[in-house]
N, C-alpha and C positions, 0 to 999 in steps of 0.2 A: 638323781640328776646331778650333773657336773656343777659344782659350786661356783665355778668360774664363768658360767654362762648366765647371761641376763634372761629373765623370764618376762613374758608379756601376756596380757589377756587379749584374746581375739574374740570379737563379737561379730557374728555373721547375720546378715539381714537379707531376706529374699523379698523382692518388691517388683511391681510392674515397671517396665522400662521408663515410663513417664515420670516416675517418682524417684529416680536415682539421685537427681540433683538435690532434692529436699533431704533425702537420707544422708547423702555425703555431707551436706552442710551441718546436719544435726550431729553426726558423729564427730566432726571436727569441733563443733561448739562444746561438745561434751568432753573434749580433751584428747581425742584420738591423735596419735603421732603419725599415723599413716592410714590412708583409705585406698582400698583396691576394688576395682570393678571387674566382675567376671560374668561369663554367661550363666544364666539361670536355667536355661533349657537348651534343647538342641536346635531350635529354630533361630537362625542367625539373620538379623536384619542389619541395615546400615544407616547411621544417622545422617540426616540431610545437611548438617552443618559442616560437613567436609572431612578431609583427611581420611584416615583409615579407621575411624572411630566406630566400632560396631556396637549396636545395641540389640537387645533381644526382647521378645515379648515379656519375659521376666528376667531380671538381673539379680546377681548376688553381689552385695556390697559388704566388704569386710573392713572393720575398723580395728586397728591395733592400738591397745592402751597399755600404759604402765600397769604392772601386775596388781597393784593395790587399788585400781579403779573400782568404784562401787557399781557393779554390773546392774543392780536393780534400778539405780538412778538413770543409767543410760537407756535401759529398756523402757522405763517410764517416759523418758523424753522422746524416744522413737515412736512409741505408741501415740503420744500426743501430736507429734508433727506428721505422722503418716499412719493412720489407723489400719491401712491395708497391709502394712509391713508384717512379715512373718520372721520373728527373731529366733534364730537357731541357738540352742544352749551354748554358752560361752565355753572357751577352752583356754588352757594355759599352754603357751608354746615357748620355745627357747630361741635364741639368736640363730642357732643352727637350723632350726625348722624354718624360720623366716627367710634366711639366706637361700635355702633350697627353693622356696616358693618364688622369691625374687628372681632367681636365675632362670626360671622357666620362661619368663617374659623377656629376658635380656637378648638383644640381638648384637652379634659381633660378626660382621660380614663386610667384604670389600666389593664395591661395585665398579665395573669397567676398569678394574686394576688400578683405580685412582682414588676413590672415595671410600673411606672406612667408616662404617656406622658401628659404634660400640657403646657399652654402658658407661655411665659417668665414672664408675669405679676403676676403669681401665686406664693405665698409664700408657699413652700412645705417642709419647714424645719422640721415640726413636723408630717409629714404624716407617718413616719415609713417605707416608701417605697423608692426604688431607683427611683429617679425622673429625667426625661429628659425634659427640658423646651425649647420650640422652639417658634420663633416669626412667627405667621401665616400671614406674610406680603403679601404672595402670596397664591393663592388658590390651591397650591399643595406642596408636600414635608412636610406636617405636620402630616402625619399618618392618614388622613381621607380616603384614598383610600383602598379598600379591600386587594389589594396585599401587601401593606405596613403593614396593620393590621395583616395579616396572618403571615408575617415574624416577626413582633414584638412579637406576641404570642409565636412563636417558640423560639426566642431568650430569652424571659423572662422565659420560662420553662426549658431551657437548662442549663447545668452546664458548664459555660465558664471559670471558674477559671483556669488560666494558659494556656489557649488555644490561638492559632494563628488564626486570622479571616481575611478574605479578603471580602470586600464589593465592588463588581465590578458593577459600575453604581450607585454610591452612592447618587446622587441627593443632597438633603439637608444634608445628612450625618446622618439621623435619625437612621438607622440600625447600622452603624459603631459606632456611639457614644453610642447607647444603649448597644452594645457588650462590649465597653470599660468600661462603668459604671458598668456592671455586672461581671467584673473581668477578661476579656480577657487581656493577657499580651502583645500581639502584634496585632494591628489592622491596616490594610492597606485599605484605601478608595480610589477608582479610578473612574474617570469619564471623558468622552470625552469633556465635557463642562467646560471651564475655570471658568465660573460663579458658577458652582456647586462646584468646588474646593474651591473657595473663601467662599461660603456659608457654606460648611462643616467645614472649618477651624474656621470661626466665631462662628458657633453653638457649635463646640467642646470647644473653649475657654470659651464661656459663661457658659458651663456646667462643667467647671473645668477640662477638659481633655486637656493635653498638646499636642498641635498639631503644635508646633514650628518646624523649620527646623531640629533641632538637637534632636527631641523627640525620645526616645528609645522605646516608646510604641504605638504611634499613628501617622501615616503618611498619607498624602493626595497627590495624584498624578493625573496629566492629563494622559490619556491613552497612548499617544505617549512616555511618559517619564517613564513608569512603567515597572519594571522587577520583576517577582515573587521572593519571598524569597527562598533561598536554603532550601530544606527540605519540602517545601510546607506548606499548611495551614490545620489546624484541621477542620475549617469550611470555605466553600466558598459560598458566597451569591451573587446571581445575580437576581435582581428584575428589569427586563427590558422588552423586547418584544420577541415574538416567533422567528421572523427571526434572530435577532442578537444572541439569545440563540442557534439557530441551527448553525449559522456561527462560534460561539465561542466555540462550544462543545469540540473540541480537546484541546483548550487552557485551558478552565475551568477545565476539568478533569486533565490536567497536573499540575494544581496548587494544587491539593489535596495531602495532606500527606497520608501515609498509614492509613487506617481506618478513613480517613477524611469524613466529611459530606458535600454533595452538596445540597444547598438549592436554588431552582429555582422558580421564580414567575413572574408576569406580563403576565401570559398566561391564556386564557379562558379555562374552564373545557373541552369544546368541542375540544380543540387543544391538549389535553394530548397525544393521540396516536402519533401525529406528533413529539411532543417534546421527548417522550420516544424513538422513533425510531432513533433520532439523537444522543442518548447516549447509544450505545449497550454495553459498558463496565460498565454501572451503573445499579445497582438494585434499583428500586424505590419502596417505600412503597405506601400504599393507600394515595391519595392526600387529603389535607384539602381544602375545598371549601367554599367560601363566596361570595354571590351575583354573582355567575357564574364564578368567578375567582378562580384559584387554586394555591396552594403551593405544589411543588413537592420536596420530601426529598429522597435523594439517596446516596448509597455508592458503592464503587468498587465491582464488582462481585467476587466471590471466597472467 
């Protein structure tokens, strides 16, 4: 092994999707410097709290520790906090191995010739594009899923200067932050998951977007603490799932300002008739489709 390379201990845990949060917290409390979530099987589902955050029936959670970590202590803690966890034998990896894994989740792509989504490690100061940099520390929320890509393409092509934008189900905050960087004067990002709220605030700050408590331009809320702005929003984005989109239909429509745009995604193309039926007061344009997923754009009828 190259003496100049740092070595790490990787502990891998396979758990039911519902237990991922408990296992992630446990790994971090045991001293993990990084935690990564990946598919644990071939059956892909999507979390109802929004964004492009996929979950599966089973997930694999990987914790990266300093090499001298006491593996037996970590395994004991995992067994105590999550008895159903299946711990894979630990392995030692180098920086080079970790960087290769990190890069597989990194997205570096330009949308509508205007907005560049890139990893945090990229120096994009001379690109001439509006650049949004995210850390692909987890295998979602980075713009790799078609639903997020479809929404990013719309945002990048739209004129958001002076507009009010609501991102309901913000996940990593990629869409909300993109809107802010492209000139929206008021952006509200909302998610049911407190970790998504933390992630959105962190990503916003990294990209130079003021997401502080007293920010007049960018605010992040947990769902239970959110109240729509008086006058509504010029753009309402909800990249979540069909069932919550149906349940939320009256609320999302009520958030629209006159002539506002409703942008819905997280829905399979085959589910479009069901989606449209849930929004009788909205006139939808022909959807944009990528890899079987759609983005529906609509406005109030009349």
